[in-house]
N, C-alpha and C positions, 0 to 999 in steps of 0.2 A: 902270868903274874906270879912272882915268888911270894914267900910268906911275909917278908919285910914290906914289900909293896902293898900287899893286902892289908896288913896292920895299919900302914900309913894312910891308906884310903879310908879305912873304917874310922880312924881317928879324925880325919878331915870331915867326914859326915857328921860325927859327934859334935865337932867344934862349930859347925854351921847350923846345929839344932835339929838334925835328922836323927830321930830315935828309933825308927822302924824302917826296915828294908824288906820289900816283897821279893824274896829270893826266887820264888817260882817264876814270877813275871820277869825278873832280870835274866834268869836262865833261858826262858823261851825267846827273849828278844836278842840275846847275845850268846850264840852257840860257843864262843870261845871260853865262856865261864864254865861250861860243862867240864867236869873232871874227866881226864883221859889217862888211863894208866899206860905207862911206857913198858916196853919189853923188859927193861931193867927192873922196873917196879914189880912186875909179875914174877921175874926170876927171884927177886928178893923175898917175895911173899912165899914162893915155893920152898925156899930154904933147903935144908938138908932133909928132904921130904921122907917121912916115915908113915905116911897116911895109908899105905896099903902094904900087902905082904911082899911085894917086889923089892922093897927097900932092903930086905935081908939078904938078897942074892946079887944085887947089882954091884958094879964097880963105880959107875958114874951116872949121874943124872944127865940125860941128853935133852936139853931144853929146846934148842933150835939155833939156826944161824942164818945170816944173810942180811939183806937190806931191810931195815925197820919200816921203810916207806914203800915197800915193793908193790908193784901193780899186779904181780903174779906170785902166788904162794903154792907150794907143794906140801901135801900132807900124806905121810906114809903110815904104816901100821905101828911099828915099834922098833927100837934100836936092835941091831944085831951085835955080834961079838966084838967087831972092830969099833963100832960106834960106842959100845959100852966101855971099851978100853980107852978111847980118845975123848969121850964126852961130846962128840959132834955127830950130827945126823948125816947119813948117807956118805960114809967115807970109805967103805969097803968096795968090793967089785961092783956091786949094784949101784953104789954111789958114783963110781967112775962112769958107769953107763948113763946114769941120770945126768951127769954133767954134759956128756956128749949129746943127749937128747935135748937139753936146754939150749946148748949152743947151736943145734941144728936149725933153730928158728931165729937165729941172730941175736940171742940174748946171752949175756955173761951170767955165770952162776952167782956171782956176787950181787947181781941186780935183782935176784928173786929171794924169797924167804922160804926156808925149808924146816919142817918139823914133823913130829909124829903124833898119833893119837895118844900113845903111851910115852912117858918120859924115861921109863926104865925097861931094861931088857927082860922079857919073860924067860924063865929057865929053859934051856935047850930050844929057844926060839919057838916055843909053843904059841898057839893063838892066845890073844888077850882074853881075859875072863871078864864077865859083866861087871863085877865089883871094881875091878881095876880101871875099866873104862869110865865107870861112874865117878871114881875118885879123881881121875885125870881130866875129865871133860871140862870142868870149870876153868882150868888153866888154858886149855886149848881155845875155848871160847874167848878168853881174855886176850890171847895172842891174836885171834882174828880181829877183835875190836881194836887192838893196838896198831896192827899193821894196816887194816882196812884195805885189803887188796881188791882189785876189780874182778879178778878171776882166781879161783882155787882149783888146782888139779889134784884130784884124789888118786893116790897110787895104790892099786891093788883092790881086791875084793873087800877086805875088812875095812879099810879106810873109807872106801866108797860107800859101803852099806851104812857105816856109822855116821858119816857126814850127811848123807842123803836121807837117812832114816828109812831105807828100803831094803828088805831081805830079798834082793833080786840078783841073779848072776851078773857079774860084771860085763859079760858079753852083751847083756841087754841094757845095762846102764850107760856104757860108753857110747861115744859117737854123737852125743848131743849135750847141750847145756841144760842145767837145772838151775833156775833162779830162786834163791833163798835169801830173804831179807836184804835185798839189794846187791847180793854178790852172785856172780855166775860160777857155778860149780860144774866141773866136767870130770868124768872118771876115765881112767885108762889103766892098762896093765902095769903091774909093779916091775921095776927093772930086774929084780931077782927072778921073777917069772920069765922075763925075756932071755935071761942067761940060759935057762933050761929049754926055752921054746923060741929060738931066734926068728922063726917064721912069723911070729906075732908082731915083730918090729914094724912091719908095714902098717898095721892097724894103729899102732902108737903114733907113727908118723902122720897118719890122717888126723888123729886127735890133736897133735901138736900144730898142724896147719890151721885147724879151726881156732886154736888158741891165738896163734899169730894174727889171723884175720880179725878176730874179735878185739884184740888189743889195738890193732891199727885203726879199726872202726871207732873204738872208744876214744882214741887219741884225737881223731878228726872231729869228733864231736858231738 
């Protein structure tokens, strides 16, 4: 319902003598009334962000890209140099590999949603710092709520530990699903790590097969 429709409906209630509406009761009986921010809304709220120190060294804010109604979402650590230049996530060599990984289970890249824990590139690709993660986390949570994926694949140690809330090596996090607030999370190695350690691609393939099987199972019902 847009603003004009809402105003017209409230005027109708007034004209027929209704002076009080129990909004809480209305919201609980009609979930469509509940406000849901879109990705565009979130990006607009983010604006030309200067909430943390990374704003002084970045070229672009790398918000995210893909299907706003994706069943599968990928979350990485932070933008790299090419991502910072283009303003898009996973467009460098690691991004090209990620595209192949996604296509390996019969899904097009445009059908998933991809973003990072941080929206700005840390200098020299250093690890994100706690205050930066704290600043960016509300926007990432809003992205999750907007897309509402069935499955989230966390790419690399940092994204996996951040999303799962566990300071555990990724070798122990990967290979199984973690259910959090109705979403199934799975961790796997970051594509950039695979470029340096190609032997680990077999383990990523096993993780991706689990994702494919889970998506098929959820689709069936």
